[in-house]
C-alpha positions, 0 to 999 in steps of 0.5 A, spaced: 523 559 505 526 565 502 528 562 496 521 559 496 517 566 495 523 568 491 522 563 485 515 564 487 516 573 486 520 570 479 516 567 475 510 571 476 514 577 474 516 573 468 509 573 465 508 565 466 502 562 467 498 564 474 498 555 475 505 553 475 506 559 481 500 556 484 502 549 483 510 552 486 506 554 492 504 547 493 510 544 493 514 548 498 508 548 502 504 542 503 508 535 501 515 536 504 513 534 511 514 528 512 508 523 515 514 520 520 519 522 525 525 519 521 530 516 526 538 516 525 538 510 521 533 507 517 535 499 517 541 496 522 546 490 520 544 485 525 550 482 529 551 475 527 549 473 536 542 477 534 540 474 527 533 471 528 532 463 527 528 462 521 523 458 520 522 453 515 515 451 512 514 445 508 510 451 502 517 455 502 519 453 496 514 453 492 510 459 494 516 463 493 518 460 487 512 462 485 512 470 487 519 470 485 518 469 478 512 474 478 517 480 479 523 477 476 521 481 469 520 488 473 527 486 477 530 484 469 527 492 467 531 496 473 537 491 471 537 494 464 535 501 465 542 499 470 537 503 476 539 502 483 534 501 489 533 505 496 536 501 501 535 506 507 540 511 506 543 508 501 542 505 494 542 497 492 544 496 485 537 491 482 542 486 480 543 484 487 536 484 489 535 479 485 541 474 485 539 475 493 532 472 492 535 466 487 540 465 492 535 463 497 531 460 492 537 455 491 538 454 498 531 452 501 532 447 495 538 444 498 536 444 506 534 438 509 532 442 516 531 448 519 538 447 522 541 445 516 537 452 513 540 458 518 547 455 518 547 457 510 543 462 511 548 465 516 554 464 512 551 467 504 547 473 507 547 479 511 542 480 514 538 487 516 533 489 519 528 495 518 530 500 524 522 502 525 520 509 527 523 509 533 529 506 532 528 500 536 527 495 530 519 494 532 515 495 526 506 495 525 504 491 522 497 491 519 494 487 513 489 488 507 486 482 502 482 483 495 474 485 497 469 479 493 463 485 491 457 483 487 456 487 481 452 490 476 455 493 470 448 498 470 445 502 475 438 497 478 435 495 484 439 495 490 445 497 486 446 504 486 453 505 488 458 506 483 465 505 482 469 510 477 473 511 472 478 515 473 476 523 470 479 528 465 479 533 470 484 530 473 490 532 473 497 531 477 504 534 477 510 531 478 513 536 483 521 534 482 520 537 475 519 543 479 524 543 485 530 537 485 528 536 492 522 534 492 523 528 486 518 524 488 512 527 490 506 529 487 500 533 487 493 532 485 489 538 483 484 541 478 483 548 475 477 551 476 474 554 471 470 560 474 477 563 478 482 559 472 486 557 478 489 550 481 486 548 486 485 541 490 481 536 487 473 534 489 473 530 495 469 523 498 464 528 499 463 532 493 463 525 489 459 521 492 453 527 496 455 532 492 454 528 485 460 532 481 461 527 476 454 526 475 454 526 467 462 524 465 459 517 463 465 515 468 461 510 472 462 503 470 460 497 475 455 498 481 455 496 488 449 495 492 454 497 499 457 502 501 462 500 506 464 495 499 465 501 496 470 504 501 473 498 504 474 496 496 478 503 496 482 502 501 485 495 498 485 498 491 484 492 488 478 487 488 473 481 484 467 484 482 462 479 481 456 479 476 448 476 476 450 472 470 456 468 473 461 472 470 467 476 475 472 480 472 478 484 477 479 491 477 484 495 480 487 502 483 488 507 477 488 514 481 486 517 487 483 525 488 490 526 491 486 528 498 488 526 505 486 520 508 482 518 514 482 512 518 474 510 518 477 507 525 480 512 528 474 516 527 469 512 530 474 510 536 474 519 536 467 519 537 467 514 542 462 510 537 467 504 538 473 502 543 480 503 540 483 496 542 476 493 539 477 496 532 478 492 526 474 491 519 469 486 522 467 490 528 466 496 523 461 493 519 458 491 525 457 497 527 454 500 521 449 495 521 447 497 527 447 504 525 447 505 517 443 512 518 451 514 521 455 511 515 455 517 510 457 522 515 463 518 518 465 516 511 466 523 508 471 524 514 475 520 510 476 525 504 480 520 499 477 517 493 479 512 488 478 511 482 479 504 478 480 501 471 478 494 470 485 489 469 485 487 462 489 481 465 484 478 469 489 475 474 488 477 480 491 483 485 496 488 482 501 490 487 506 496 485 511 492 482 507 490 476 506 483 479 500 479 481 500 478 489 502 472 492 496 471 498 503 471 504 508 472 500 507 479 499 507 485 503 507 493 502 513 497 504 514 505 504 518 504 497 523 510 498 526 507 504 525 499 501 526 496 495 520 494 490 522 487 489 527 485 494 527 479 499 524 479 507 523 475 513 518 478 517 516 475 524 509 478 526 503 475 530 498 473 526 491 471 528 488 464 527 481 464 524 476 459 526 470 456 521 466 462 524 471 467 522 473 469 528 480 470 532 481 463 536 488 466 537 494 470 535 501 465 534 507 469 534 509 467 525 516 467 522 515 467 514 520 469 508 516 474 504 517 479 497 516 486 497 511 487 491 507 493 493 506 500 497 501 503 500 498 511 501 498 509 508 504 504 510 509 511 511 516 511 514 521 504 516 516 502 522 510 500 517 508 493 513 501 490 511 501 484 509 497 482 503 492 475 506 489 474 499 481 474 497 474 473 500 471 472 507 477 468 510 483 473 508 478 478 510 478 476 517 485 476 518 486 482 514 481 485 519 484 483 525 492 484 524 496 490 527 501 488 532 508 490 532 514 485 530 519 485 526 522 486 519 529 483 516 532 482 509 537 478 507 543 480 502 547 475 498 555 476 500 560 478 496 566 473 494 
């Protein structure tokens, strides 16, 4: 704390810009708290007798091959740059991440049974387990999906809820440039023209209710449902369908940097919905019955997301820059676990009937790749499974929330 104050005084006394001084205040006092309590270790090497039984599915090879082909370029670039990826308390060579995935694909091609698969995995791989927030190996799994929303390129009729391009006055500071201990952290801000000071960027309420961005020609598509817009911002990407039958994908561009507040948590705290019944579906049904309350609860989440049209128009793009594969791509905290790495998950998955209702939950295990990250996916005890696009994916993603286990497979040396 003393060092921080001394640095601030030195900046001011040297006549540097006030913006720099205020930025340093944010650097030191805002982002330094971790959103989770770190366990003593993020990863645990699994003893031979505790290695799980890996499930073999007929579509494992083909789906994993397609998912890996998408991210191979990402890993090759890391290898070319000599980069290493975070793996718990240590670093992994990107080449090892790539070779491990290739070895599993080779193994899946060779095996004829689940027994043979498990024998070869134990022979060829070292298995690690995410420690979880409490260090006991339990990971909370949630799901996400890509909404498909009706939209219009013009404001007309029911299409009156705009999505925005990133504003020109939104600025981002990489905190690591000011203090190396804050590498990877950042703040989003704007300059208040009347005070000539750094201030937090506009909140959701400022943008939606007070329309502070009006007149800047940032609106590029309009939706007809406020909740669709809200969910789209949570998911980070989605497909827009137009009245003429054409469609396009859009993806996350930036956020306003404000804190995220769960809509479900807000409703539960207010006694509107029981906590054990929270889901994307139950929230939508609640607002269908109480539309007059929607703006109040939506605006409690100050975070607002800006989008851009995906020129490739290929589908949902993850943080690794690759198209996500339904039920084969997961989001993790990239500060702890490496993007691009092979993993195996065990989790309770909802079985959905033809009406989009949950019939039951079944324990499922499958191989996946870590190809994405998320604003609320923090720490070693969280993972988010991508379920694809449309209503069925919505039903699965909206109803999955349970504890499971997350394993990583690394090729043995020699």
